[in-house]
Steps between C-alpha positions, in 0.01 A plus 500: 500500500735776367427846414693673207566861472646648174683820476732682272259578217463847347531712177814473302623600147562254234846357550486555886520240765293403805544240764204341639487343837254257655513456874350195660342488856675195598800297406508395140769224560206234461338672196656340190357700224475884495441718207397822342198535266369802331151616365446790259144630455291274293761230498548173670738467797838367383806349654796730482752287701510244766759358736528183700647459842823345339535815280376353176339793300272544216434820307251575244629549136381850509724600785808275462819694508325796652349366824652288778316328790675424818406390856663575838347245735658633813307828460191335349511711186481434118623756256457581125761721352381657189718678258465648159124547563254539216159656476353147452632408845236722652292278722396421859773263635395237749693281722410134534599219727412134483547310822579129526135416545392651175364812634559820299525835660491843322603851591286797406730617238714804416452721198775531236468780242745541221476824302623531140 
């Protein structure tokens, strides 16, 4: 098992930046896929970005060029750098990990609010 704890959310003005962190309770060397999802009120949870152990990344079209996912295995942490934030980025952001046995883990989320 692995517990995931997100941090770094908050209130920011449009055009601002935030860096979200996802700290895992154990080594993530063996966890291939990790990602960030978000869910706004009344909407479905959607993938923001994902990263494999080899560093292969995927970013949603809505955040490409503005957000970057990264991982530092030695400190068991995944990051999401978000720049040029827009009001439509307002959501709860969740960290996700899929281990090599097909088990999916989720954090409790961190709120990001972007004011116009």
